[in-house]
FIKOLZA-1660 file (N, C-alpha, C; in steps of 0.1 Angstrom, whole numbers, plus 5000, padded with zeros to 4 digits):
% residues 210
   i   px   py   pz ch aa at
   1 8144 3049 4014  A  M  N
   1 8144 3038 4023  A  M CA
   1 8150 3041 4036  A  M  C
   2 8144 3037 4047  A  K  N
   2 8150 3039 4060  A  K CA
   2 8155 3025 4065  A  K  C
   3 8167 3025 4070  A  L  N
   3 8174 3014 4075  A  L CA
   3 8174 3015 4090  A  L  C
   4 8168 3005 4097  A  F  N
   4 8168 3005 4112  A  F CA
   4 8178 2994 4116  A  F  C
   5 8188 2998 4124  A  F  N
   5 8197 2988 4130  A  F CA
   5 8193 2986 4145  A  F  C
   6 8192 2973 4149  A  I  N
   6 8191 2971 4163  A  I CA
   6 8201 2961 4168  A  I  C
   7 8208 2964 4179  A  R  N
   7 8217 2954 4185  A  R CA
   7 8208 2945 4193  A  R  C
   8 8212 2932 4193  A  H  N
   8 8204 2922 4200  A  H CA
   8 8202 2926 4215  A  H  C
   9 8193 2919 4221  A  G  N
   9 8191 2921 4236  A  G CA
   9 8202 2915 4244  A  G  C
  10 8200 2917 4257  A  E  N
  10 8211 2913 4267  A  E CA
  10 8214 2898 4266  A  E  C
  11 8227 2895 4267  A  T  N
  11 8231 2881 4269  A  T CA
  11 8240 2880 4282  A  T  C
  12 8244 2868 4285  A  T  N
  12 8252 2867 4297  A  T CA
  12 8266 2874 4295  A  T  C
  13 8270 2874 4282  A  H  N
  13 8283 2880 4279  A  H CA
  13 8282 2895 4279  A  H  C
  14 8271 2901 4274  A  S  N
  14 8270 2915 4274  A  S CA
  14 8269 2921 4288  A  S  C
  15 8264 2913 4298  A  K  N
  15 8262 2917 4311  A  K CA
  15 8276 2920 4318  A  K  C
  16 8286 2912 4314  A  I  N
  16 8299 2913 4320  A  I CA
  16 8309 2920 4311  A  I  C
  17 8305 2924 4299  A  G  N
  17 8314 2930 4290  A  G CA
  17 8324 2921 4283  A  G  C
  18 8321 2908 4283  A  G  N
  18 8329 2898 4277  A  G CA
  18 8329 2898 4261  A  G  C
  19 8340 2894 4255  A  Y  N
  19 8340 2894 4240  A  Y CA
  19 8332 2882 4235  A  Y  C
  20 8323 2885 4226  A  C  N
  20 8314 2874 4222  A  C CA
  20 8311 2876 4207  A  C  C
  21 8319 2869 4198  A  G  N
  21 8317 2870 4184  A  G CA
  21 8311 2858 4179  A  G  C
  22 8319 2847 4178  A  D  N
  22 8315 2834 4173  A  D CA
  22 8308 2826 4184  A  D  C
  23 8309 2830 4196  A  L  N
  23 8301 2822 4206  A  L CA
  23 8286 2825 4204  A  L  C
  24 8278 2815 4208  A  N  N
  24 8264 2816 4204  A  N CA
  24 8254 2815 4216  A  N  C
  25 8255 2824 4226  A  P  N
  25 8245 2824 4236  A  P CA
  25 8232 2829 4232  A  P  C
  26 8221 2826 4239  A  D  N
  26 8208 2831 4236  A  D CA
  26 8206 2843 4245  A  D  C
  27 8195 2850 4244  A  L  N
  27 8192 2861 4253  A  L CA
  27 8189 2857 4267  A  L  C
  28 8192 2866 4276  A  T  N
  28 8188 2864 4290  A  T CA
  28 8173 2867 4291  A  T  C
  29 8167 2865 4302  A  E  N
  29 8153 2869 4304  A  E CA
  29 8150 2883 4301  A  E  C
  30 8159 2892 4306  A  D  N
  30 8158 2906 4303  A  D CA
  30 8161 2909 4289  A  D  C
  31 8169 2902 4282  A  G  N
  31 8172 2904 4268  A  G CA
  31 8159 2901 4260  A  G  C
  32 8152 2890 4264  A  S  N
  32 8139 2887 4257  A  S CA
  32 8129 2898 4260  A  S  C
  33 8129 2904 4271  A  K  N
  33 8120 2915 4274  A  K CA
  33 8123 2927 4265  A  K  C
  34 8136 2930 4263  A  M  N
  34 8140 2940 4254  A  M CA
  34 8134 2938 4240  A  M  C
  35 8136 2926 4235  A  A  N
  35 8131 2923 4222  A  A CA
  35 8116 2924 4221  A  A  C
  36 8109 2920 4231  A  H  N
  36 8094 2921 4231  A  H CA
  36 8090 2935 4231  A  H  C
  37 8097 2944 4240  A  Q  N
  37 8093 2958 4240  A  Q CA
  37 8096 2965 4227  A  Q  C
  38 8107 2961 4220  A  F  N
  38 8110 2966 4207  A  F CA
  38 8098 2963 4197  A  F  C
  39 8094 2951 4197  A  A  N
  39 8083 2947 4188  A  A CA
  39 8070 2954 4192  A  A  C
  40 8067 2956 4204  A  E  N
  40 8055 2963 4208  A  E CA
  40 8055 2977 4203  A  E  C
  41 8067 2983 4204  A  T  N
  41 8068 2997 4200  A  T CA
  41 8068 2999 4185  A  T  C
  42 8075 2990 4178  A  Y  N
  42 8078 2992 4163  A  Y CA
  42 8070 2984 4154  A  Y  C
  43 8061 2975 4159  A  A  N
  43 8054 2966 4150  A  A CA
  43 8045 2973 4140  A  A  C
  44 8040 2984 4143  A  D  N
  44 8030 2991 4135  A  D CA
  44 8036 2999 4123  A  D  C
  45 8050 3000 4123  A  L  N
  45 8056 3006 4111  A  L CA
  45 8054 2997 4099  A  L  C
  46 8054 3003 4087  A  D  N
  46 8053 2995 4075  A  D CA
  46 8066 2989 4071  A  D  C
  47 8069 2977 4076  A  W  N
  47 8082 2970 4074  A  W CA
  47 8082 2963 4060  A  W  C
  48 8093 2965 4053  A  A  N
  48 8095 2958 4040  A  A CA
  48 8102 2945 4042  A  A  C
  49 8112 2945 4052  A  A  N
  49 8120 2932 4053  A  A CA
  49 8127 2933 4066  A  A  C
  50 8132 2921 4071  A  V  N
  50 8140 2920 4083  A  V CA
  50 8152 2911 4079  A  V  C
  51 8164 2917 4081  A  Y  N
  51 8177 2910 4078  A  Y CA
  51 8184 2907 4092  A  Y  C
  52 8188 2895 4093  A  V  N
  52 8193 2890 4107  A  V CA
  52 8206 2883 4105  A  V  C
  53 8215 2885 4115  A  S  N
  53 8227 2877 4116  A  S CA
  53 8222 2863 4121  A  S  C
  54 8230 2853 4117  A  P  N
  54 8225 2839 4120  A  P CA
  54 8227 2834 4134  A  P  C
  55 8231 2843 4143  A  M  N
  55 8234 2839 4157  A  M CA
  55 8221 2838 4165  A  M  C
  56 8221 2830 4175  A  Q  N
  56 8208 2828 4183  A  Q CA
  56 8203 2840 4189  A  Q  C
  57 8212 2849 4194  A  R  N
  57 8208 2861 4201  A  R CA
  57 8201 2871 4192  A  R  C
  58 8206 2871 4179  A  T  N
  58 8199 2880 4170  A  T CA
  58 8186 2874 4164  A  T  C
  59 8186 2861 4162  A  L  N
  59 8174 2855 4158  A  L CA
  59 8163 2856 4168  A  L  C
  60 8166 2855 4181  A  S  N
  60 8157 2856 4192  A  S CA
  60 8152 2870 4193  A  S  C
  61 8160 2880 4190  A  T  N
  61 8156 2894 4191  A  T CA
  61 8147 2897 4179  A  T  C
  62 8149 2892 4168  A  A  N
  62 8141 2894 4156  A  A CA
  62 8127 2887 4157  A  A  C
  63 8126 2876 4164  A  K  N
  63 8115 2868 4164  A  K CA
  63 8102 2875 4168  A  K  C
  64 8102 2883 4178  A  F  N
  64 8090 2890 4183  A  F CA
  64 8084 2899 4172  A  F  C
  65 8093 2907 4166  A  L  N
  65 8088 2916 4155  A  L CA
  65 8083 2907 4143  A  L  C
  66 8090 2897 4140  A  C  N
  66 8086 2889 4128  A  C CA
  66 8073 2882 4131  A  C  C
  67 8071 2877 4143  A  D  N
  67 8058 2871 4147  A  D CA
  67 8047 2881 4146  A  D  C
  68 8049 2893 4150  A  R  N
  68 8039 2903 4149  A  R CA
  68 8035 2908 4135  A  R  C
  69 8045 2908 4126  A  T  N
  69 8043 2913 4113  A  T CA
  69 8041 2903 4102  A  T  C
  70 8045 2890 4106  A  G  N
  70 8044 2880 4096  A  G CA
  70 8055 2879 4086  A  G  C
  71 8066 2887 4088  A  L  N
  71 8077 2887 4079  A  L CA
  71 8087 2875 4083  A  L  C
  72 8093 2870 4073  A  T  N
  72 8103 2860 4075  A  T CA
  72 8117 2866 4076  A  T  C
  73 8125 2863 4086  A  P  N
  73 8138 2869 4087  A  P CA
  73 8147 2864 4076  A  P  C
  74 8154 2873 4070  A  Q  N
  74 8164 2870 4060  A  Q CA
  74 8178 2869 4066  A  Q  C
  75 8183 2857 4067  A  I  N
  75 8196 2855 4074  A  I CA
  75 8207 2858 4065  A  I  C
  76 8217 2866 4070  A  R  N
  76 8229 2870 4063  A  R CA
  76 8241 2868 4071  A  R  C
  77 8251 2860 4066  A  E  N
  77 8263 2858 4073  A  E CA
  77 8271 2871 4074  A  E  C
  78 8269 2880 4064  A  G  N
  78 8277 2892 4063  A  G CA
  78 8275 2902 4075  A  G  C
  79 8265 2900 4083  A  I  N
  79 8262 2909 4094  A  I CA
  79 8264 2902 4107  A  I  C
  80 8272 2891 4107  A  K  N
  80 8276 2885 4120  A  K CA
  80 8285 2895 4128  A  K  C
  81 8287 2891 4140  A  E  N
  81 8297 2900 4148  A  E CA
  81 8311 2897 4144  A  E  C
  82 8319 2907 4147  A  L  N
  82 8334 2906 4145  A  L CA
  82 8339 2894 4153  A  L  C
  83 8347 2886 4146  A  A  N
  83 8352 2873 4153  A  A CA
  83 8364 2877 4162  A  A  C
  84 8363 2873 4174  A  Y  N
  84 8373 2877 4184  A  Y CA
  84 8384 2866 4186  A  Y  C
  85 8384 2855 4179  A  G  N
  85 8395 2846 4179  A  G CA
  85 8397 2840 4193  A  G  C
  86 8409 2841 4198  A  K  N
  86 8413 2836 4211  A  K CA
  86 8408 2844 4223  A  K  C
  87 8402 2856 4220  A  W  N
  87 8396 2864 4230  A  W CA
  87 8382 2860 4234  A  W  C
  88 8376 2851 4226  A  E  N
  88 8361 2848 4228  A  E CA
  88 8359 2843 4242  A  E  C
  89 8349 2849 4248  A  G  N
  89 8345 2846 4262  A  G CA
  89 8353 2852 4273  A  G  C
  90 8363 2860 4269  A  K  N
  90 8371 2866 4279  A  K CA
  90 8367 2881 4281  A  K  C
  91 8371 2886 4293  A  T  N
  91 8368 2900 4296  A  T CA
  91 8380 2908 4291  A  T  C
  92 8379 2922 4289  A  P  N
  92 8390 2930 4285  A  P CA
  92 8402 2928 4295  A  P  C
  93 8400 2927 4308  A  D  N
  93 8411 2926 4317  A  D CA
  93 8418 2913 4315  A  D  C
  94 8411 2902 4312  A  E  N
  94 8418 2889 4309  A  E CA
  94 8425 2890 4296  A  E  C
  95 8420 2896 4286  A  V  N
  95 8427 2897 4273  A  V CA
  95 8439 2906 4275  A  V  C
  96 8438 2917 4282  A  N  N
  96 8450 2925 4285  A  N CA
  96 8461 2918 4291  A  N  C
  97 8458 2909 4300  A  Q  N
  97 8468 2901 4307  A  Q CA
  97 8474 2890 4298  A  Q  C
  98 8466 2883 4290  A  E  N
  98 8471 2872 4283  A  E CA
  98 8476 2876 4269  A  E  C
  99 8471 2886 4263  A  F  N
  99 8475 2890 4249  A  F CA
  99 8478 2905 4249  A  F  C
 100 8486 2910 4258  A  H  N
 100 8488 2924 4260  A  H CA
 100 8491 2931 4247  A  H  C
 101 8502 2927 4240  A  D  N
 101 8506 2934 4228  A  D CA
 101 8496 2935 4217  A  D  C
 102 8489 2924 4215  A  D  N
 102 8478 2924 4205  A  D CA
 102 8467 2933 4209  A  D  C
 103 8464 2933 4222  A  Y  N
 103 8453 2941 4227  A  Y CA
 103 8456 2956 4226  A  Y  C
 104 8468 2960 4228  A  I  N
 104 8472 2974 4227  A  I CA
 104 8471 2978 4212  A  I  C
 105 8476 2969 4203  A  R  N
 105 8475 2972 4189  A  R CA
 105 8460 2974 4184  A  R  C
 106 8452 2965 4190  A  W  N
 106 8438 2965 4186  A  W CA
 106 8431 2978 4191  A  W  C
 107 8434 2981 4203  A  L  N
 107 8428 2994 4209  A  L CA
 107 8432 3006 4201  A  L  C
 108 8445 3006 4196  A  T  N
 108 8450 3017 4188  A  T CA
 108 8443 3018 4175  A  T  C
 109 8441 3007 4168  A  D  N
 109 8434 3008 4155  A  D CA
 109 8428 2994 4152  A  D  C
 110 8415 2992 4156  A  P  N
 110 8408 2979 4154  A  P CA
 110 8404 2977 4140  A  P  C
 111 8406 2988 4132  A  G  N
 111 8402 2986 4117  A  G CA
 111 8412 2977 4110  A  G  C
 112 8425 2979 4114  A  W  N
 112 8436 2972 4107  A  W CA
 112 8443 2962 4116  A  W  C
 113 8439 2961 4128  A  N  N
 113 8445 2951 4137  A  N CA
 113 8434 2942 4143  A  N  C
 114 8437 2929 4143  A  A  N
 114 8426 2920 4147  A  A CA
 114 8429 2915 4161  A  A  C
 115 8418 2911 4168  A  P  N
 115 8421 2903 4180  A  P CA
 115 8429 2890 4177  A  P  C
 116 8436 2885 4186  A  T  N
 116 8445 2874 4184  A  T CA
 116 8437 2862 4177  A  T  C
 117 8440 2859 4164  A  G  N
 117 8433 2849 4157  A  G CA
 117 8419 2853 4152  A  G  C
 118 8416 2866 4153  A  G  N
 118 8403 2870 4150  A  G CA
 118 8402 2878 4137  A  G  C
 119 8393 2888 4137  A  E  N
 119 8390 2895 4124  A  E CA
 119 8392 2910 4125  A  E  C
 120 8398 2916 4115  A  K  N
 120 8400 2931 4115  A  K CA
 120 8386 2938 4112  A  K  C
 121 8385 2950 4117  A  G  N
 121 8373 2958 4115  A  G CA
 121 8371 2960 4100  A  G  C
 122 8381 2962 4092  A  I  N
 122 8380 2965 4078  A  I CA
 122 8374 2953 4071  A  I  C
 123 8376 2940 4076  A  E  N
 123 8370 2928 4070  A  E CA
 123 8356 2928 4073  A  E  C
 124 8352 2932 4085  A  V  N
 124 8337 2933 4088  A  V CA
 124 8331 2943 4079  A  V  C
 125 8337 2955 4077  A  A  N
 125 8332 2965 4069  A  A CA
 125 8330 2960 4055  A  A  C
 126 8339 2952 4049  A  R  N
 126 8337 2947 4036  A  R CA
 126 8325 2937 4035  A  R  C
 127 8324 2928 4044  A  R  N
 127 8314 2918 4043  A  R CA
 127 8300 2924 4046  A  R  C
 128 8299 2933 4055  A  S  N
 128 8286 2939 4059  A  S CA
 128 8282 2949 4048  A  S  C
 129 8291 2955 4041  A  S  N
 129 8287 2964 4031  A  S CA
 129 8281 2957 4019  A  S  C
 130 8284 2945 4017  A  E  N
 130 8277 2937 4006  A  E CA
 130 8263 2935 4010  A  E  C
 131 8260 2933 4023  A  V  N
 131 8246 2931 4027  A  V CA
 131 8238 2944 4025  A  V  C
 132 8244 2955 4029  A  I  N
 132 8238 2969 4028  A  I CA
 132 8235 2972 4013  A  I  C
 133 8245 2968 4005  A  R  N
 133 8243 2970 3990  A  R CA
 133 8231 2962 3985  A  R  C
 134 8230 2950 3990  A  E  N
 134 8219 2941 3986  A  E CA
 134 8206 2947 3990  A  E  C
 135 8205 2952 4002  A  I  N
 135 8193 2958 4008  A  I CA
 135 8189 2970 3999  A  I  C
 136 8199 2979 3996  A  Q  N
 136 8196 2991 3988  A  Q CA
 136 8190 2987 3974  A  Q  C
 137 8196 2976 3968  A  E  N
 137 8191 2972 3955  A  E CA
 137 8177 2966 3956  A  E  C
 138 8174 2959 3967  A  R  N
 138 8161 2952 3967  A  R CA
 138 8150 2961 3973  A  R  C
 139 8154 2971 3980  A  H  N
 139 8143 2979 3987  A  H CA
 139 8146 2994 3984  A  H  C
 140 8140 3000 3974  A  E  N
 140 8142 3014 3971  A  E CA
 140 8135 3023 3981  A  E  C
 141 8124 3018 3987  A  T  N
 141 8116 3025 3996  A  T CA
 141 8112 3016 4008  A  T  C
 142 8106 3022 4018  A  G  N
 142 8101 3014 4029  A  G CA
 142 8111 3014 4041  A  G  C
 143 8107 3006 4051  A  N  N
 143 8115 3004 4063  A  N CA
 143 8121 2990 4064  A  N  C
 144 8134 2990 4066  A  V  N
 144 8141 2977 4066  A  V CA
 144 8148 2976 4080  A  V  C
 145 8147 2964 4086  A  L  N
 145 8153 2962 4099  A  L CA
 145 8166 2953 4097  A  L  C
 146 8177 2957 4103  A  V  N
 146 8189 2949 4104  A  V CA
 146 8192 2945 4118  A  V  C
 147 8191 2933 4122  A  V  N
 147 8194 2928 4136  A  V CA
 147 8208 2922 4136  A  V  C
 148 8217 2929 4143  A  S  N
 148 8231 2926 4143  A  S CA
 148 8237 2928 4157  A  S  C
 149 8250 2931 4157  A  H  N
 149 8258 2931 4169  A  H CA
 149 8265 2944 4171  A  H  C
 150 8271 2945 4183  A  K  N
 150 8277 2957 4188  A  K CA
 150 8288 2963 4178  A  K  C
 151 8299 2955 4176  A  A  N
 151 8309 2960 4167  A  A CA
 151 8305 2962 4153  A  A  C
 152 8297 2952 4148  A  T  N
 152 8293 2952 4134  A  T CA
 152 8284 2964 4131  A  T  C
 153 8275 2967 4139  A  I  N
 153 8266 2978 4137  A  I CA
 153 8274 2991 4137  A  I  C
 154 8283 2992 4147  A  R  N
 154 8291 3005 4147  A  R CA
 154 8300 3006 4135  A  R  C
 155 8305 2995 4130  A  I  N
 155 8313 2995 4117  A  I CA
 155 8305 2999 4105  A  I  C
 156 8293 2993 4105  A  M  N
 156 8284 2997 4093  A  M CA
 156 8280 3012 4094  A  M  C
 157 8277 3017 4105  A  I  N
 157 8274 3031 4106  A  I CA
 157 8286 3040 4102  A  I  C
 158 8297 3036 4107  A  C  N
 158 8309 3044 4103  A  C CA
 158 8311 3044 4088  A  C  C
 159 8309 3032 4082  A  S  N
 159 8310 3031 4067  A  S CA
 159 8300 3040 4060  A  S  C
 160 8288 3040 4065  A  L  N
 160 8277 3048 4059  A  L CA
 160 8279 3063 4060  A  L  C
 161 8285 3067 4071  A  L  N
 161 8287 3081 4074  A  L CA
 161 8301 3086 4071  A  L  C
 162 8309 3078 4065  A  G  N
 162 8322 3082 4061  A  G CA
 162 8332 3084 4072  A  G  C
 163 8330 3076 4083  A  I  N
 163 8340 3076 4094  A  I CA
 163 8349 3065 4093  A  I  C
 164 8362 3067 4095  A  D  N
 164 8372 3057 4095  A  D CA
 164 8368 3045 4103  A  D  C
 165 8368 3033 4097  A  A  N
 165 8364 3020 4104  A  A CA
 165 8373 3018 4116  A  A  C
 166 8385 3023 4116  A  G  N
 166 8394 3021 4128  A  G CA
 166 8390 3029 4140  A  G  C
 167 8380 3038 4138  A  R  N
 167 8375 3046 4149  A  R CA
 167 8362 3041 4155  A  R  C
 168 8357 3030 4151  A  F  N
 168 8344 3026 4155  A  F CA
 168 8342 3025 4170  A  F  C
 169 8352 3021 4177  A  R  N
 169 8351 3020 4191  A  R CA
 169 8351 3033 4198  A  R  C
 170 8357 3043 4192  A  D  N
 170 8359 3056 4198  A  D CA
 170 8348 3066 4194  A  D  C
 171 8340 3063 4184  A  R  N
 171 8330 3073 4179  A  R CA
 171 8316 3069 4181  A  R  C
 172 8313 3056 4182  A  I  N
 172 8299 3051 4182  A  I CA
 172 8297 3043 4194  A  I  C
 173 8287 3046 4202  A  A  N
 173 8282 3038 4213  A  A CA
 173 8271 3029 4208  A  A  C
 174 8270 3017 4214  A  M  N
 174 8260 3007 4209  A  M CA
 174 8256 2998 4220  A  M  C
 175 8248 3002 4230  A  P  N
 175 8243 2993 4241  A  P CA
 175 8234 2983 4235  A  P  C
 176 8232 2972 4243  A  V  N
 176 8222 2962 4239  A  V CA
 176 8208 2968 4237  A  V  C
 177 8202 2964 4227  A  G  N
 177 8188 2969 4224  A  G CA
 177 8188 2983 4217  A  G  C
 178 8200 2989 4215  A  G  N
 178 8200 3002 4209  A  G CA
 178 8196 3002 4194  A  G  C
 179 8187 3012 4191  A  V  N
 179 8181 3013 4178  A  V CA
 179 8187 3025 4171  A  V  C
 180 8193 3023 4159  A  S  N
 180 8198 3034 4151  A  S CA
 180 8191 3035 4137  A  S  C
 181 8189 3047 4132  A  V  N
 181 8181 3048 4120  A  V CA
 181 8189 3057 4110  A  V  C
 182 8190 3051 4098  A  V  N
 182 8197 3058 4087  A  V CA
 182 8188 3058 4075  A  V  C
 183 8185 3070 4069  A  E  N
 183 8177 3071 4058  A  E CA
 183 8186 3074 4045  A  E  C
 184 8183 3066 4035  A  F  N
 184 8190 3068 4022  A  F CA
 184 8183 3078 4014  A  F  C
 185 8190 3090 4011  A  R  N
 185 8184 3101 4004  A  R CA
 185 8193 3104 3992  A  R  C
 186 8188 3114 3985  A  E  N
 186 8195 3118 3972  A  E CA
 186 8210 3121 3974  A  E  C
 187 8213 3127 3985  A  H  N
 187 8227 3131 3987  A  H CA
 187 8234 3121 3997  A  H  C
 188 8229 3109 3999  A  G  N
 188 8236 3100 4007  A  G CA
 188 8229 3097 4020  A  G  C
 189 8235 3088 4029  A  P  N
 189 8228 3084 4041  A  P CA
 189 8227 3096 4051  A  P  C
 190 8215 3097 4057  A  L  N
 190 8213 3107 4067  A  L CA
 190 8209 3100 4080  A  L  C
 191 8216 3102 4091  A  M  N
 191 8213 3095 4104  A  M CA
 191 8202 3103 4111  A  M  C
 192 8192 3095 4115  A  H  N
 192 8181 3101 4123  A  H CA
 192 8181 3098 4138  A  H  C
 193 8187 3086 4141  A  A  N
 193 8188 3082 4155  A  A CA
 193 8200 3073 4157  A  A  C
 194 8206 3074 4169  A  L  N
 194 8218 3065 4172  A  L CA
 194 8216 3059 4186  A  L  C
 195 8216 3046 4186  A  A  N
 195 8215 3038 4198  A  A CA
 195 8204 3042 4208  A  A  C
 196 8192 3045 4202  A  D  N
 196 8181 3049 4210  A  D CA
 196 8175 3037 4217  A  D  C
 197 8172 3039 4230  A  R  N
 197 8166 3029 4238  A  R CA
 197 8154 3035 4246  A  R  C
 198 8148 3045 4241  A  S  N
 198 8137 3052 4248  A  S CA
 198 8125 3043 4248  A  S  C
 199 8124 3033 4239  A  Y  N
 199 8113 3024 4239  A  Y CA
 199 8113 3014 4251  A  Y  C
 200 8124 3013 4258  A  L  N
 200 8126 3003 4269  A  L CA
 200 8120 3009 4282  A  L  C
 201 8115 3001 4291  A  D  N
 201 8112 3006 4304  A  D CA
 201 8124 3010 4311  A  D  C
 202 8122 3018 4322  A  E  N
 202 8134 3024 4329  A  E CA
 202 8143 3013 4334  A  E  C
 203 8138 3002 4339  A  N  N
 203 8147 2992 4345  A  N CA
 203 8156 2986 4334  A  N  C
 204 8151 2984 4322  A  L  N
 204 8160 2979 4312  A  L CA
 204 8169 2989 4306  A  L  C
 205 8165 3001 4305  A  R  N
 205 8173 3012 4300  A  R CA
 205 8185 3015 4309  A  R  C
 206 8184 3012 4322  A  T  N
 206 8195 3016 4331  A  T CA
 206 8203 3004 4336  A  T  C
 207 8201 2993 4330  A  R  N
 207 8209 2981 4334  A  R CA
 207 8224 2983 4331  A  R  C
 208 8232 2980 4341  A  P  N
 208 8247 2982 4339  A  P CA
 208 8253 2970 4331  A  P  C
 209 8265 2973 4326  A  G  N
 209 8272 2962 4319  A  G CA
 209 8268 2959 4305  A  G  C
 210 8262 2969 4299  A  T  N
 210 8257 2966 4285  A  T CA
 210 8265 2973 4275  A  T  C
% end
């Protein structure tokens, strides 16, 4: 089985680098273009299923591919974005000014330190791993798409590859629209692609602030 992860397309928050976990913005016009170009490129693969975070930005990203393939998105709470608590909607500079000590602790180890009132990386690892386990049990072969979020995808990839969850910000890049592919083989997960955006046109690939 090959597991394809895609981070949702551009939102107003991703454009400015703001923290957006429980907030529920939809895609921008360019974000919708990203989702459409993904569907145009990948629709002809033999898809077994599509699993989607329940947020509007991920549902909108999945819609184009689901419309093309006739698949129904399987919504799973376990692959929602990391909850940022009191940091929601704020930029890193704003968080650093208002919650400096918590911010420094989080930067040092986001696996075991949470944003103020938010969620630890290890908690995301636990809930998302339940979804991955379900997918493995239900789909021994074929291609499965997971439409999720920046921190959550990075944490899932760290878990699959044996990387400390506390290093997800330091080891894994995940721009909007990035596609990563992990194949489950006899000796464990094998990564084929990380945060690939070659399917996007040049304008979308080079957009700043993602």
